[in-house]
C-alpha positions in Angstrom: 20.4 -31.6 13.2 22.0 -28.2 12.4 22.3 -25.4 14.8 20.4 -22.2 14.0 22.5 -19.0 13.8 19.7 -17.0 15.4 17.2 -17.4 18.2 14.2 -16.7 15.9 11.3 -19.0 16.8 7.9 -19.4 15.3 6.5 -17.5 18.3 8.8 -14.5 17.7 7.9 -14.4 14.1 4.2 -14.7 15.0 4.4 -11.9 17.5 6.5 -9.5 15.5 5.8 -10.2 11.8 2.1 -10.9 11.7 0.9 -7.5 13.0 3.3 -5.8 10.5 2.1 -8.1 7.7 -1.5 -7.3 8.4 -0.9 -3.5 8.3 1.2 -3.8 5.2 -1.5 -5.9 3.5 -4.0 -3.2 4.1 -1.9 -0.2 3.0 0.2 -1.8 0.2 -2.7 -3.1 -1.8 -3.1 -1.9 -5.4 -6.3 0.1 -4.7 -5.2 1.4 -1.3 -2.0 3.0 -2.8 -4.0 4.5 -5.6 -6.4 6.1 -3.2 -3.7 7.4 -0.9 -1.8 8.9 -3.9 -5.0 10.5 -5.3 -6.0 11.9 -1.9 -2.5 13.2 -1.1 -3.2 16.5 -2.8 -6.2 17.4 -0.7 -9.8 16.4 -0.2 -11.2 14.2 -3.0 -14.8 13.1 -3.8 -15.8 9.5 -4.6 -16.4 10.2 -8.2 -13.0 11.9 -8.6 -11.4 8.8 -7.1 -13.4 6.5 -9.4 -12.1 8.5 -12.4 -8.5 8.7 -11.2 -8.0 5.0 -10.4 -8.1 3.0 -13.6 -9.9 -0.3 -13.4 -11.4 0.0 -9.9 -15.1 -0.9 -9.6 -17.5 1.1 -7.5 -17.8 -1.7 -5.0 -14.0 -2.2 -4.6 -13.6 1.6 -4.2 -16.3 1.6 -1.5 -14.8 -1.3 0.3 -11.3 0.1 0.1 -12.4 3.5 1.3 -14.1 1.9 4.3 -11.1 -0.2 5.1 -8.8 2.9 5.0 -11.2 4.9 7.1 -11.4 2.1 9.6 -7.6 1.9 9.8 -7.4 5.7 10.5 -5.8 6.6 7.2 -8.8 8.5 5.7 -11.2 11.0 7.2 -14.6 11.0 5.6 -16.6 14.2 5.7 -20.3 14.3 4.8 -21.7 17.8 4.0 -25.4 18.3 4.7 -26.4 19.2 1.1 -28.8 17.8 -1.4 -27.5 15.6 -2.8 -25.0 14.8 0.0 -21.4 15.8 -0.7 -18.8 13.4 0.7 -15.1 14.1 0.7 -12.1 11.9 1.7 -8.9 13.4 3.1 -5.7 11.8 4.3 -5.1 11.8 8.0 -1.7 12.8 9.4 -0.7 9.2 9.6 -1.6 8.6 6.0 0.4 11.7 4.9 3.4 10.1 6.6 2.7 6.9 4.8 2.5 8.8 1.5 6.0 10.2 2.1 7.2 6.7 2.8 5.6 5.4 -0.4 7.3 8.3 -2.3 10.7 7.3 -0.9 10.0 3.6 -1.8 9.1 4.8 -5.4 12.3 6.8 -5.6 14.3 3.7 -4.5 12.6 1.5 -7.0 13.2 3.9 -9.8 16.9 4.3 -8.9 17.4 0.5 -8.7 15.1 -0.9 -11.3 17.9 -1.4 -13.9 20.1 -3.2 -11.3 17.2 -5.5 -10.3 16.5 -6.3 -13.9 20.1 -7.1 -14.5 20.3 -9.3 -11.4 17.1 -11.2 -12.5 18.6 -11.8 -16.0 21.9 -13.1 -14.5 20.0 -15.3 -12.1 17.7 -16.7 -14.9 20.6 -17.4 -17.1 22.2 -19.6 -14.5 19.1 -21.0 -12.8 19.0 -24.2 -14.8 22.7 -25.0 -14.4 23.9 -27.5 -11.9 25.6 -26.1 -8.8 
């Protein structure tokens, strides 16, 4: 039996990685990112989000908005008008997340060619014996 080079156990991974994975799962989803980007420029209405996010159904938009609101990333404001006017706005926490997403996007753009080249090199040698 080989010796491990670290003291990482299943319990450590469970305690540290699972909560992070859960949060990332919520905020890194295709629809969540689209909503966060769309709402980054100020309050936005449901129909504006529906038009801005290609391919999202009304039901998925509703579910994702509720999830983001529950997570504290969106603030929902209902105005007492007829018909009711509802706006969604990023919370401070979500604005920070948007900045982080912008940094990640910049990183991906800077390194996409290198990643494509690494994939091509790997794929070219993947079937060869070691």
